[in-house]
mmCIF file of the N, C-alpha and C atoms, coordinates in Angstrom:
data_MODEL
# 
_entry.id   MODEL 
# 
loop_
_atom_site.group_PDB 
_atom_site.id 
_atom_site.type_symbol 
_atom_site.label_atom_id 
_atom_site.label_alt_id 
_atom_site.label_comp_id 
_atom_site.label_asym_id 
_atom_site.label_entity_id 
_atom_site.label_seq_id 
_atom_site.pdbx_PDB_ins_code 
_atom_site.Cartn_x 
_atom_site.Cartn_y 
_atom_site.Cartn_z 
_atom_site.occupancy 
_atom_site.B_iso_or_equiv 
_atom_site.pdbx_formal_charge 
_atom_site.auth_seq_id 
_atom_site.auth_comp_id 
_atom_site.auth_asym_id 
_atom_site.auth_atom_id 
_atom_site.pdbx_PDB_model_num 
ATOM 1   N N  . ILE A 1 1  ? 120.951 -38.704 153.609 1.00 0.00 ? 1  ILE A N  1 
ATOM 2   C CA . ILE A 1 1  ? 120.377 -40.237 153.930 1.00 0.00 ? 1  ILE A CA 1 
ATOM 3   C C  . ILE A 1 1  ? 119.667 -40.740 152.466 1.00 0.00 ? 1  ILE A C  1 
ATOM 4   N N  . ASN A 1 2  ? 119.523 -40.744 151.767 1.00 0.00 ? 2  ASN A N  1 
ATOM 5   C CA . ASN A 1 2  ? 119.119 -41.080 150.380 1.00 0.00 ? 2  ASN A CA 1 
ATOM 6   C C  . ASN A 1 2  ? 120.682 -40.939 149.284 1.00 0.00 ? 2  ASN A C  1 
ATOM 7   N N  . ALA A 1 3  ? 121.733 -40.029 149.950 1.00 0.00 ? 3  ALA A N  1 
ATOM 8   C CA . ALA A 1 3  ? 122.795 -39.926 149.030 1.00 0.00 ? 3  ALA A CA 1 
ATOM 9   C C  . ALA A 1 3  ? 123.658 -41.077 148.893 1.00 0.00 ? 3  ALA A C  1 
ATOM 10  N N  . PRO A 1 4  ? 124.335 -41.614 147.572 1.00 0.00 ? 4  PRO A N  1 
ATOM 11  C CA . PRO A 1 4  ? 125.311 -42.811 147.837 1.00 0.00 ? 4  PRO A CA 1 
ATOM 12  C C  . PRO A 1 4  ? 126.596 -42.264 148.407 1.00 0.00 ? 4  PRO A C  1 
ATOM 13  N N  . ASP A 1 5  ? 127.387 -43.276 149.086 1.00 0.00 ? 5  ASP A N  1 
ATOM 14  C CA . ASP A 1 5  ? 128.846 -43.159 149.691 1.00 0.00 ? 5  ASP A CA 1 
ATOM 15  C C  . ASP A 1 5  ? 129.189 -42.304 148.763 1.00 0.00 ? 5  ASP A C  1 
ATOM 16  N N  . HIS A 1 6  ? 130.023 -41.503 149.042 1.00 0.00 ? 6  HIS A N  1 
ATOM 17  C CA . HIS A 1 6  ? 131.341 -40.583 148.190 1.00 0.00 ? 6  HIS A CA 1 
ATOM 18  C C  . HIS A 1 6  ? 132.168 -42.097 147.722 1.00 0.00 ? 6  HIS A C  1 
ATOM 19  N N  . PHE A 1 7  ? 132.645 -42.713 147.990 1.00 0.00 ? 7  PHE A N  1 
ATOM 20  C CA . PHE A 1 7  ? 133.515 -43.707 147.893 1.00 0.00 ? 7  PHE A CA 1 
ATOM 21  C C  . PHE A 1 7  ? 132.580 -44.633 146.163 1.00 0.00 ? 7  PHE A C  1 
ATOM 22  N N  . ASP A 1 8  ? 131.270 -44.539 146.249 1.00 0.00 ? 8  ASP A N  1 
ATOM 23  C CA . ASP A 1 8  ? 130.706 -45.204 145.048 1.00 0.00 ? 8  ASP A CA 1 
ATOM 24  C C  . ASP A 1 8  ? 130.853 -43.802 144.446 1.00 0.00 ? 8  ASP A C  1 
ATOM 25  N N  . LEU A 1 9  ? 130.488 -42.655 143.969 1.00 0.00 ? 9  LEU A N  1 
ATOM 26  C CA . LEU A 1 9  ? 130.780 -41.794 143.218 1.00 0.00 ? 9  LEU A CA 1 
ATOM 27  C C  . LEU A 1 9  ? 132.147 -42.278 141.739 1.00 0.00 ? 9  LEU A C  1 
ATOM 28  N N  . PHE A 1 10 ? 132.695 -42.527 142.489 1.00 0.00 ? 10 PHE A N  1 
ATOM 29  C CA . PHE A 1 10 ? 134.222 -42.736 141.884 1.00 0.00 ? 10 PHE A CA 1 
ATOM 30  C C  . PHE A 1 10 ? 135.229 -44.246 141.361 1.00 0.00 ? 10 PHE A C  1 
ATOM 31  N N  . TYR A 1 11 ? 134.499 -45.306 142.253 1.00 0.00 ? 11 TYR A N  1 
ATOM 32  C CA . TYR A 1 11 ? 134.900 -45.975 141.966 1.00 0.00 ? 11 TYR A CA 1 
ATOM 33  C C  . TYR A 1 11 ? 134.010 -47.286 141.415 1.00 0.00 ? 11 TYR A C  1 
ATOM 34  N N  . LEU A 1 12 ? 134.920 -47.584 140.061 1.00 0.00 ? 12 LEU A N  1 
ATOM 35  C CA . LEU A 1 12 ? 134.656 -48.404 139.366 1.00 0.00 ? 12 LEU A CA 1 
ATOM 36  C C  . LEU A 1 12 ? 134.971 -50.572 139.847 1.00 0.00 ? 12 LEU A C  1 
ATOM 37  N N  . PRO A 1 13 ? 134.331 -51.308 140.262 1.00 0.00 ? 13 PRO A N  1 
ATOM 38  C CA . PRO A 1 13 ? 134.525 -52.533 140.574 1.00 0.00 ? 13 PRO A CA 1 
ATOM 39  C C  . PRO A 1 13 ? 136.012 -52.973 139.077 1.00 0.00 ? 13 PRO A C  1 
ATOM 40  N N  . PRO A 1 14 ? 137.070 -53.739 139.583 1.00 0.00 ? 14 PRO A N  1 
ATOM 41  C CA . PRO A 1 14 ? 137.550 -54.837 138.564 1.00 0.00 ? 14 PRO A CA 1 
ATOM 42  C C  . PRO A 1 14 ? 136.577 -55.505 137.597 1.00 0.00 ? 14 PRO A C  1 
ATOM 43  N N  . GLY A 1 15 ? 137.058 -55.063 136.322 1.00 0.00 ? 15 GLY A N  1 
ATOM 44  C CA . GLY A 1 15 ? 136.550 -55.448 135.284 1.00 0.00 ? 15 GLY A CA 1 
ATOM 45  C C  . GLY A 1 15 ? 134.955 -55.099 134.735 1.00 0.00 ? 15 GLY A C  1 
ATOM 46  N N  . THR A 1 16 ? 135.153 -53.735 134.964 1.00 0.00 ? 16 THR A N  1 
ATOM 47  C CA . THR A 1 16 ? 134.021 -52.930 134.267 1.00 0.00 ? 16 THR A CA 1 
ATOM 48  C C  . THR A 1 16 ? 134.066 -51.705 133.737 1.00 0.00 ? 16 THR A C  1 
ATOM 49  N N  . LYS A 1 17 ? 133.631 -52.141 132.311 1.00 0.00 ? 17 LYS A N  1 
ATOM 50  C CA . LYS A 1 17 ? 133.775 -50.709 131.530 1.00 0.00 ? 17 LYS A CA 1 
ATOM 51  C C  . LYS A 1 17 ? 133.644 -49.454 131.896 1.00 0.00 ? 17 LYS A C  1 
ATOM 52  N N  . LYS A 1 18 ? 134.308 -48.567 131.898 1.00 0.00 ? 18 LYS A N  1 
ATOM 53  C CA . LYS A 1 18 ? 134.289 -47.503 131.706 1.00 0.00 ? 18 LYS A CA 1 
ATOM 54  C C  . LYS A 1 18 ? 133.229 -46.449 130.890 1.00 0.00 ? 18 LYS A C  1 
ATOM 55  N N  . MET A 1 19 ? 133.203 -47.030 129.664 1.00 0.00 ? 19 MET A N  1 
ATOM 56  C CA . MET A 1 19 ? 132.393 -46.294 128.549 1.00 0.00 ? 19 MET A CA 1 
ATOM 57  C C  . MET A 1 19 ? 131.847 -47.233 128.079 1.00 0.00 ? 19 MET A C  1 
ATOM 58  N N  . THR A 1 20 ? 130.974 -47.662 127.575 1.00 0.00 ? 20 THR A N  1 
ATOM 59  C CA . THR A 1 20 ? 129.829 -48.189 125.884 1.00 0.00 ? 20 THR A CA 1 
ATOM 60  C C  . THR A 1 20 ? 129.533 -47.471 124.993 1.00 0.00 ? 20 THR A C  1 
ATOM 61  N N  . ILE A 1 21 ? 129.785 -47.826 123.949 1.00 0.00 ? 21 ILE A N  1 
ATOM 62  C CA . ILE A 1 21 ? 129.713 -46.512 122.897 1.00 0.00 ? 21 ILE A CA 1 
ATOM 63  C C  . ILE A 1 21 ? 128.544 -47.808 122.390 1.00 0.00 ? 21 ILE A C  1 
ATOM 64  N N  . THR A 1 22 ? 127.260 -47.111 121.538 1.00 0.00 ? 22 THR A N  1 
ATOM 65  C CA . THR A 1 22 ? 126.139 -47.842 120.857 1.00 0.00 ? 22 THR A CA 1 
ATOM 66  C C  . THR A 1 22 ? 126.100 -47.162 119.600 1.00 0.00 ? 22 THR A C  1 
ATOM 67  N N  . PRO A 1 23 ? 126.333 -47.411 118.411 1.00 0.00 ? 23 PRO A N  1 
ATOM 68  C CA . PRO A 1 23 ? 125.708 -46.669 117.518 1.00 0.00 ? 23 PRO A CA 1 
ATOM 69  C C  . PRO A 1 23 ? 124.802 -46.739 117.251 1.00 0.00 ? 23 PRO A C  1 
ATOM 70  N N  . ASP A 1 24 ? 123.994 -45.802 116.857 1.00 0.00 ? 24 ASP A N  1 
ATOM 71  C CA . ASP A 1 24 ? 122.484 -45.459 116.537 1.00 0.00 ? 24 ASP A CA 1 
ATOM 72  C C  . ASP A 1 24 ? 121.898 -45.956 115.607 1.00 0.00 ? 24 ASP A C  1 
ATOM 73  N N  . PRO A 1 25 ? 120.906 -47.296 115.435 1.00 0.00 ? 25 PRO A N  1 
ATOM 74  C CA . PRO A 1 25 ? 121.253 -47.736 114.149 1.00 0.00 ? 25 PRO A CA 1 
ATOM 75  C C  . PRO A 1 25 ? 119.891 -46.978 113.057 1.00 0.00 ? 25 PRO A C  1 
ATOM 76  N N  . LYS A 1 26 ? 119.312 -45.897 113.688 1.00 0.00 ? 26 LYS A N  1 
ATOM 77  C CA . LYS A 1 26 ? 117.998 -45.189 112.831 1.00 0.00 ? 26 LYS A CA 1 
ATOM 78  C C  . LYS A 1 26 ? 118.506 -43.653 111.894 1.00 0.00 ? 26 LYS A C  1 
ATOM 79  N N  . VAL A 1 27 ? 120.022 -43.760 112.611 1.00 0.00 ? 27 VAL A N  1 
ATOM 80  C CA . VAL A 1 27 ? 120.539 -42.070 112.176 1.00 0.00 ? 27 VAL A CA 1 
ATOM 81  C C  . VAL A 1 27 ? 122.131 -42.594 111.561 1.00 0.00 ? 27 VAL A C  1 
ATOM 82  N N  . GLU A 1 28 ? 122.248 -42.278 110.365 1.00 0.00 ? 28 GLU A N  1 
ATOM 83  C CA . GLU A 1 28 ? 123.656 -43.029 110.179 1.00 0.00 ? 28 GLU A CA 1 
ATOM 84  C C  . GLU A 1 28 ? 125.005 -41.613 110.856 1.00 0.00 ? 28 GLU A C  1 
ATOM 85  N N  . ASN A 1 29 ? 125.761 -42.244 111.057 1.00 0.00 ? 29 ASN A N  1 
ATOM 86  C CA . ASN A 1 29 ? 126.872 -41.105 111.836 1.00 0.00 ? 29 ASN A CA 1 
ATOM 87  C C  . ASN A 1 29 ? 126.532 -40.406 112.954 1.00 0.00 ? 29 ASN A C  1 
ATOM 88  N N  . VAL A 1 30 ? 125.631 -41.459 114.001 1.00 0.00 ? 30 VAL A N  1 
ATOM 89  C CA . VAL A 1 30 ? 125.589 -41.115 115.248 1.00 0.00 ? 30 VAL A CA 1 
ATOM 90  C C  . VAL A 1 30 ? 126.085 -42.166 116.449 1.00 0.00 ? 30 VAL A C  1 
ATOM 91  N N  . ALA A 1 31 ? 126.329 -41.916 117.397 1.00 0.00 ? 31 ALA A N  1 
ATOM 92  C CA . ALA A 1 31 ? 126.483 -42.595 118.404 1.00 0.00 ? 31 ALA A CA 1 
ATOM 93  C C  . ALA A 1 31 ? 126.545 -42.231 119.670 1.00 0.00 ? 31 ALA A C  1 
ATOM 94  N N  . THR A 1 32 ? 125.964 -42.847 121.167 1.00 0.00 ? 32 THR A N  1 
ATOM 95  C CA . THR A 1 32 ? 126.157 -42.756 122.228 1.00 0.00 ? 32 THR A CA 1 
ATOM 96  C C  . THR A 1 32 ? 126.628 -43.333 122.886 1.00 0.00 ? 32 THR A C  1 
ATOM 97  N N  . PHE A 1 33 ? 127.226 -42.643 123.827 1.00 0.00 ? 33 PHE A N  1 
ATOM 98  C CA . PHE A 1 33 ? 128.410 -43.096 124.518 1.00 0.00 ? 33 PHE A CA 1 
ATOM 99  C C  . PHE A 1 33 ? 127.496 -43.114 125.994 1.00 0.00 ? 33 PHE A C  1 
ATOM 100 N N  . GLU A 1 34 ? 128.246 -44.258 126.879 1.00 0.00 ? 34 GLU A N  1 
ATOM 101 C CA . GLU A 1 34 ? 127.801 -43.770 128.401 1.00 0.00 ? 34 GLU A CA 1 
ATOM 102 C C  . GLU A 1 34 ? 128.771 -44.030 128.804 1.00 0.00 ? 34 GLU A C  1 
ATOM 103 N N  . ILE A 1 35 ? 129.217 -42.996 129.610 1.00 0.00 ? 35 ILE A N  1 
ATOM 104 C CA . ILE A 1 35 ? 130.318 -43.075 130.778 1.00 0.00 ? 35 ILE A CA 1 
ATOM 105 C C  . ILE A 1 35 ? 130.180 -43.091 131.872 1.00 0.00 ? 35 ILE A C  1 
ATOM 106 N N  . LEU A 1 36 ? 130.328 -43.995 132.587 1.00 0.00 ? 36 LEU A N  1 
ATOM 107 C CA . LEU A 1 36 ? 130.321 -44.340 134.365 1.00 0.00 ? 36 LEU A CA 1 
ATOM 108 C C  . LEU A 1 36 ? 131.236 -43.650 135.113 1.00 0.00 ? 36 LEU A C  1 
ATOM 109 N N  . LYS A 1 37 ? 130.387 -43.114 136.451 1.00 0.00 ? 37 LYS A N  1 
ATOM 110 C CA . LYS A 1 37 ? 131.514 -42.533 137.274 1.00 0.00 ? 37 LYS A CA 1 
ATOM 111 C C  . LYS A 1 37 ? 131.547 -40.955 136.957 1.00 0.00 ? 37 LYS A C  1 
ATOM 112 N N  . LYS A 1 38 ? 131.319 -40.125 136.121 1.00 0.00 ? 38 LYS A N  1 
ATOM 113 C CA . LYS A 1 38 ? 131.439 -38.935 135.422 1.00 0.00 ? 38 LYS A CA 1 
ATOM 114 C C  . LYS A 1 38 ? 130.025 -37.843 135.866 1.00 0.00 ? 38 LYS A C  1 
ATOM 115 N N  . ASP A 1 39 ? 129.858 -36.891 135.894 1.00 0.00 ? 39 ASP A N  1 
ATOM 116 C CA . ASP A 1 39 ? 129.035 -35.855 136.213 1.00 0.00 ? 39 ASP A CA 1 
ATOM 117 C C  . ASP A 1 39 ? 128.661 -34.701 134.857 1.00 0.00 ? 39 ASP A C  1 
ATOM 118 N N  . LEU A 1 40 ? 128.218 -33.904 135.548 1.00 0.00 ? 40 LEU A N  1 
ATOM 119 C CA . LEU A 1 40 ? 127.376 -32.959 134.787 1.00 0.00 ? 40 LEU A CA 1 
ATOM 120 C C  . LEU A 1 40 ? 129.018 -32.077 134.164 1.00 0.00 ? 40 LEU A C  1 
ATOM 121 N N  . THR A 1 41 ? 130.024 -32.049 134.987 1.00 0.00 ? 41 THR A N  1 
ATOM 122 C CA . THR A 1 41 ? 130.877 -31.052 134.526 1.00 0.00 ? 41 THR A CA 1 
ATOM 123 C C  . THR A 1 41 ? 131.876 -31.926 133.490 1.00 0.00 ? 41 THR A C  1 
ATOM 124 N N  . MET A 1 42 ? 132.076 -32.942 133.625 1.00 0.00 ? 42 MET A N  1 
ATOM 125 C CA . MET A 1 42 ? 132.765 -34.131 132.965 1.00 0.00 ? 42 MET A CA 1 
ATOM 126 C C  . MET A 1 42 ? 131.923 -33.937 131.220 1.00 0.00 ? 42 MET A C  1 
ATOM 127 N N  . GLY A 1 43 ? 130.802 -33.970 131.480 1.00 0.00 ? 43 GLY A N  1 
ATOM 128 C CA . GLY A 1 43 ? 129.880 -34.324 130.280 1.00 0.00 ? 43 GLY A CA 1 
ATOM 129 C C  . GLY A 1 43 ? 129.677 -32.909 129.162 1.00 0.00 ? 43 GLY A C  1 
ATOM 130 N N  . ASN A 1 44 ? 129.849 -31.555 129.987 1.00 0.00 ? 44 ASN A N  1 
ATOM 131 C CA . ASN A 1 44 ? 129.727 -30.598 129.619 1.00 0.00 ? 44 ASN A CA 1 
ATOM 132 C C  . ASN A 1 44 ? 131.669 -29.706 128.790 1.00 0.00 ? 44 ASN A C  1 
ATOM 133 N N  . LEU A 1 45 ? 132.233 -30.410 129.359 1.00 0.00 ? 45 LEU A N  1 
ATOM 134 C CA . LEU A 1 45 ? 133.874 -30.268 129.083 1.00 0.00 ? 45 LEU A CA 1 
ATOM 135 C C  . LEU A 1 45 ? 133.994 -31.262 127.774 1.00 0.00 ? 45 LEU A C  1 
ATOM 136 N N  . ILE A 1 46 ? 133.213 -32.320 127.671 1.00 0.00 ? 46 ILE A N  1 
ATOM 137 C CA . ILE A 1 46 ? 133.418 -32.816 126.459 1.00 0.00 ? 46 ILE A CA 1 
ATOM 138 C C  . ILE A 1 46 ? 132.553 -32.444 125.162 1.00 0.00 ? 46 ILE A C  1 
ATOM 139 N N  . ARG A 1 47 ? 130.936 -32.379 125.639 1.00 0.00 ? 47 ARG A N  1 
ATOM 140 C CA . ARG A 1 47 ? 130.278 -32.039 124.575 1.00 0.00 ? 47 ARG A CA 1 
ATOM 141 C C  . ARG A 1 47 ? 131.330 -30.346 123.915 1.00 0.00 ? 47 ARG A C  1 
ATOM 142 N N  . PHE A 1 48 ? 131.648 -29.813 124.799 1.00 0.00 ? 48 PHE A N  1 
ATOM 143 C CA . PHE A 1 48 ? 132.245 -27.936 124.621 1.00 0.00 ? 48 PHE A CA 1 
ATOM 144 C C  . PHE A 1 48 ? 133.659 -28.712 123.623 1.00 0.00 ? 48 PHE A C  1 
ATOM 145 N N  . LYS A 1 49 ? 134.446 -29.443 123.319 1.00 0.00 ? 49 LYS A N  1 
ATOM 146 C CA . LYS A 1 49 ? 135.573 -29.466 122.921 1.00 0.00 ? 49 LYS A CA 1 
ATOM 147 C C  . LYS A 1 49 ? 135.259 -30.304 121.272 1.00 0.00 ? 49 LYS A C  1 
ATOM 148 N N  . LEU A 1 50 ? 134.119 -31.238 121.456 1.00 0.00 ? 50 LEU A N  1 
ATOM 149 C CA . LEU A 1 50 ? 133.544 -32.263 119.944 1.00 0.00 ? 50 LEU A CA 1 
ATOM 150 C C  . LEU A 1 50 ? 133.379 -30.690 119.482 1.00 0.00 ? 50 LEU A C  1 
ATOM 151 N N  . LEU A 1 51 ? 132.460 -29.845 119.958 1.00 0.00 ? 51 LEU A N  1 
ATOM 152 C CA . LEU A 1 51 ? 132.026 -28.748 119.051 1.00 0.00 ? 51 LEU A CA 1 
ATOM 153 C C  . LEU A 1 51 ? 132.565 -27.738 118.258 1.00 0.00 ? 51 LEU A C  1 
ATOM 154 N N  . GLU A 1 52 ? 134.086 -28.167 118.956 1.00 0.00 ? 52 GLU A N  1 
ATOM 155 C CA . GLU A 1 52 ? 135.000 -26.983 117.849 1.00 0.00 ? 52 GLU A CA 1 
ATOM 156 C C  . GLU A 1 52 ? 135.422 -27.826 117.514 1.00 0.00 ? 52 GLU A C  1 
ATOM 157 N N  . GLU A 1 53 ? 135.199 -28.820 116.814 1.00 0.00 ? 53 GLU A N  1 
ATOM 158 C CA . GLU A 1 53 ? 135.660 -29.717 115.660 1.00 0.00 ? 53 GLU A CA 1 
ATOM 159 C C  . GLU A 1 53 ? 134.767 -29.660 114.558 1.00 0.00 ? 53 GLU A C  1 
ATOM 160 N N  . PRO A 1 54 ? 135.041 -29.848 113.389 1.00 0.00 ? 54 PRO A N  1 
ATOM 161 C CA . PRO A 1 54 ? 134.542 -29.319 112.100 1.00 0.00 ? 54 PRO A CA 1 
ATOM 162 C C  . PRO A 1 54 ? 133.644 -30.224 111.525 1.00 0.00 ? 54 PRO A C  1 
ATOM 163 N N  . GLN A 1 55 ? 133.661 -31.646 112.377 1.00 0.00 ? 55 GLN A N  1 
ATOM 164 C CA . GLN A 1 55 ? 133.233 -32.638 111.661 1.00 0.00 ? 55 GLN A CA 1 
ATOM 165 C C  . GLN A 1 55 ? 132.412 -33.233 112.612 1.00 0.00 ? 55 GLN A C  1 
ATOM 166 N N  . VAL A 1 56 ? 132.252 -32.407 113.572 1.00 0.00 ? 56 VAL A N  1 
ATOM 167 C CA . VAL A 1 56 ? 130.979 -32.775 114.669 1.00 0.00 ? 56 VAL A CA 1 
ATOM 168 C C  . VAL A 1 56 ? 129.809 -31.873 114.293 1.00 0.00 ? 56 VAL A C  1 
ATOM 169 N N  . ILE A 1 57 ? 128.470 -32.236 113.828 1.00 0.00 ? 57 ILE A N  1 
ATOM 170 C CA . ILE A 1 57 ? 127.743 -31.725 113.610 1.00 0.00 ? 57 ILE A CA 1 
ATOM 171 C C  . ILE A 1 57 ? 126.607 -31.289 115.035 1.00 0.00 ? 57 ILE A C  1 
ATOM 172 N N  . PHE A 1 58 ? 126.489 -32.511 116.027 1.00 0.00 ? 58 PHE A N  1 
ATOM 173 C CA . PHE A 1 58 ? 125.588 -32.319 117.003 1.00 0.00 ? 58 PHE A CA 1 
ATOM 174 C C  . PHE A 1 58 ? 126.642 -33.339 118.298 1.00 0.00 ? 58 PHE A C  1 
ATOM 175 N N  . ALA A 1 59 ? 126.761 -32.212 119.199 1.00 0.00 ? 59 ALA A N  1 
ATOM 176 C CA . ALA A 1 59 ? 127.132 -33.088 120.821 1.00 0.00 ? 59 ALA A CA 1 
ATOM 177 C C  . ALA A 1 59 ? 126.262 -32.898 121.881 1.00 0.00 ? 59 ALA A C  1 
ATOM 178 N N  . GLY A 1 60 ? 125.741 -33.291 122.635 1.00 0.00 ? 60 GLY A N  1 
ATOM 179 C CA . GLY A 1 60 ? 125.099 -33.170 123.414 1.00 0.00 ? 60 GLY A CA 1 
ATOM 180 C C  . GLY A 1 60 ? 125.073 -34.367 124.771 1.00 0.00 ? 60 GLY A C  1 
ATOM 181 N N  . TYR A 1 61 ? 124.325 -33.745 125.742 1.00 0.00 ? 61 TYR A N  1 
ATOM 182 C CA . TYR A 1 61 ? 125.114 -34.892 127.379 1.00 0.00 ? 61 TYR A CA 1 
ATOM 183 C C  . TYR A 1 61 ? 123.912 -34.867 127.999 1.00 0.00 ? 61 TYR A C  1 
ATOM 184 N N  . LYS A 1 62 ? 123.377 -35.898 128.583 1.00 0.00 ? 62 LYS A N  1 
ATOM 185 C CA . LYS A 1 62 ? 122.436 -35.718 129.737 1.00 0.00 ? 62 LYS A CA 1 
ATOM 186 C C  . LYS A 1 62 ? 123.075 -36.769 130.670 1.00 0.00 ? 62 LYS A C  1 
ATOM 187 N N  . VAL A 1 63 ? 122.550 -36.173 132.170 1.00 0.00 ? 63 VAL A N  1 
ATOM 188 C CA . VAL A 1 63 ? 122.687 -37.351 133.487 1.00 0.00 ? 63 VAL A CA 1 
ATOM 189 C C  . VAL A 1 63 ? 121.499 -37.629 134.210 1.00 0.00 ? 63 VAL A C  1 
ATOM 190 N N  . PRO A 1 64 ? 121.120 -38.956 133.556 1.00 0.00 ? 64 PRO A N  1 
ATOM 191 C CA . PRO A 1 64 ? 119.634 -39.794 133.859 1.00 0.00 ? 64 PRO A CA 1 
ATOM 192 C C  . PRO A 1 64 ? 118.827 -39.392 135.483 1.00 0.00 ? 64 PRO A C  1 
ATOM 193 N N  . HIS A 1 65 ? 120.347 -39.209 135.880 1.00 0.00 ? 65 HIS A N  1 
ATOM 194 C CA . HIS A 1 65 ? 119.364 -38.911 137.721 1.00 0.00 ? 65 HIS A CA 1 
ATOM 195 C C  . HIS A 1 65 ? 120.735 -38.357 138.132 1.00 0.00 ? 65 HIS A C  1 
ATOM 196 N N  . PRO A 1 66 ? 120.148 -36.998 138.967 1.00 0.00 ? 66 PRO A N  1 
ATOM 197 C CA . PRO A 1 66 ? 121.245 -36.436 140.066 1.00 0.00 ? 66 PRO A CA 1 
ATOM 198 C C  . PRO A 1 66 ? 121.839 -37.178 140.852 1.00 0.00 ? 66 PRO A C  1 
ATOM 199 N N  . LEU A 1 67 ? 121.414 -38.512 141.412 1.00 0.00 ? 67 LEU A N  1 
ATOM 200 C CA . LEU A 1 67 ? 122.222 -39.083 142.505 1.00 0.00 ? 67 LEU A CA 1 
ATOM 201 C C  . LEU A 1 67 ? 123.000 -40.387 141.854 1.00 0.00 ? 67 LEU A C  1 
ATOM 202 N N  . GLU A 1 68 ? 122.761 -40.589 140.490 1.00 0.00 ? 68 GLU A N  1 
ATOM 203 C CA . GLU A 1 68 ? 123.765 -41.479 140.022 1.00 0.00 ? 68 GLU A CA 1 
ATOM 204 C C  . GLU A 1 68 ? 124.815 -40.147 138.862 1.00 0.00 ? 68 GLU A C  1 
ATOM 205 N N  . HIS A 1 69 ? 126.021 -41.141 138.851 1.00 0.00 ? 69 HIS A N  1 
ATOM 206 C CA . HIS A 1 69 ? 127.074 -40.120 137.965 1.00 0.00 ? 69 HIS A CA 1 
ATOM 207 C C  . HIS A 1 69 ? 127.291 -40.430 136.966 1.00 0.00 ? 69 HIS A C  1 
ATOM 208 N N  . ASN A 1 70 ? 126.274 -40.902 136.371 1.00 0.00 ? 70 ASN A N  1 
ATOM 209 C CA . ASN A 1 70 ? 126.622 -41.257 134.488 1.00 0.00 ? 70 ASN A CA 1 
ATOM 210 C C  . ASN A 1 70 ? 126.403 -40.305 133.911 1.00 0.00 ? 70 ASN A C  1 
ATOM 211 N N  . VAL A 1 71 ? 126.451 -40.198 132.833 1.00 0.00 ? 71 VAL A N  1 
ATOM 212 C CA . VAL A 1 71 ? 127.003 -39.546 131.561 1.00 0.00 ? 71 VAL A CA 1 
ATOM 213 C C  . VAL A 1 71 ? 126.415 -39.868 130.449 1.00 0.00 ? 71 VAL A C  1 
ATOM 214 N N  . ILE A 1 72 ? 125.528 -39.396 129.670 1.00 0.00 ? 72 ILE A N  1 
ATOM 215 C CA . ILE A 1 72 ? 125.216 -40.054 128.598 1.00 0.00 ? 72 ILE A CA 1 
ATOM 216 C C  . ILE A 1 72 ? 125.560 -39.261 127.340 1.00 0.00 ? 72 ILE A C  1 
ATOM 217 N N  . LEU A 1 73 ? 125.983 -38.852 126.454 1.00 0.00 ? 73 LEU A N  1 
ATOM 218 C CA . LEU A 1 73 ? 126.766 -38.453 125.306 1.00 0.00 ? 73 LEU A CA 1 
ATOM 219 C C  . LEU A 1 73 ? 126.198 -38.896 124.178 1.00 0.00 ? 73 LEU A C  1 
ATOM 220 N N  . LYS A 1 74 ? 125.485 -38.010 123.559 1.00 0.00 ? 74 LYS A N  1 
ATOM 221 C CA . LYS A 1 74 ? 125.236 -38.412 121.765 1.00 0.00 ? 74 LYS A CA 1 
ATOM 222 C C  . LYS A 1 74 ? 126.060 -37.461 120.947 1.00 0.00 ? 74 LYS A C  1 
ATOM 223 N N  . VAL A 1 75 ? 126.681 -38.172 119.830 1.00 0.00 ? 75 VAL A N  1 
ATOM 224 C CA . VAL A 1 75 ? 127.588 -37.131 118.773 1.00 0.00 ? 75 VAL A CA 1 
ATOM 225 C C  . VAL A 1 75 ? 126.948 -37.926 117.439 1.00 0.00 ? 75 VAL A C  1 
ATOM 226 N N  . GLN A 1 76 ? 127.007 -37.007 116.256 1.00 0.00 ? 76 GLN A N  1 
ATOM 227 C CA . GLN A 1 76 ? 126.786 -37.051 115.500 1.00 0.00 ? 76 GLN A CA 1 
ATOM 228 C C  . GLN A 1 76 ? 127.768 -36.106 114.692 1.00 0.00 ? 76 GLN A C  1 
ATOM 229 N N  . THR A 1 77 ? 128.272 -36.954 113.354 1.00 0.00 ? 77 THR A N  1 
ATOM 230 C CA . THR A 1 77 ? 129.346 -36.283 112.888 1.00 0.00 ? 77 THR A CA 1 
ATOM 231 C C  . THR A 1 77 ? 129.002 -36.492 111.684 1.00 0.00 ? 77 THR A C  1 
ATOM 232 N N  . THR A 1 78 ? 129.830 -36.051 110.688 1.00 0.00 ? 78 THR A N  1 
ATOM 233 C CA . THR A 1 78 ? 129.701 -35.876 109.169 1.00 0.00 ? 78 THR A CA 1 
ATOM 234 C C  . THR A 1 78 ? 130.271 -37.035 108.201 1.00 0.00 ? 78 THR A C  1 
ATOM 235 N N  . ASN A 1 79 ? 130.109 -37.080 107.337 1.00 0.00 ? 79 ASN A N  1 
ATOM 236 C CA . ASN A 1 79 ? 130.597 -38.162 106.477 1.00 0.00 ? 79 ASN A CA 1 
ATOM 237 C C  . ASN A 1 79 ? 132.314 -38.329 106.451 1.00 0.00 ? 79 ASN A C  1 
ATOM 238 N N  . CYS A 1 80 ? 133.059 -38.157 107.683 1.00 0.00 ? 80 CYS A N  1 
ATOM 239 C CA . CYS A 1 80 ? 134.281 -38.052 107.007 1.00 0.00 ? 80 CYS A CA 1 
ATOM 240 C C  . CYS A 1 80 ? 135.017 -39.323 107.478 1.00 0.00 ? 80 CYS A C  1 
# 
């Protein structure tokens, strides 16, 4: 009853950005990526692959709400 329509889980209206990138003003070499219409699986896959790179210090993700298929990914890198 409260669950969104299955079509809404992956469809983005035309003109909508798939991802937004926001640099962190407080910490150097940190950015937050908000990826729309993706779930925990994609967030974990991206985090895992990022952590294989030697330039990546930190990579973590969260899903703001279980019924919203959006992933927020935070990444910190070295000064490369």
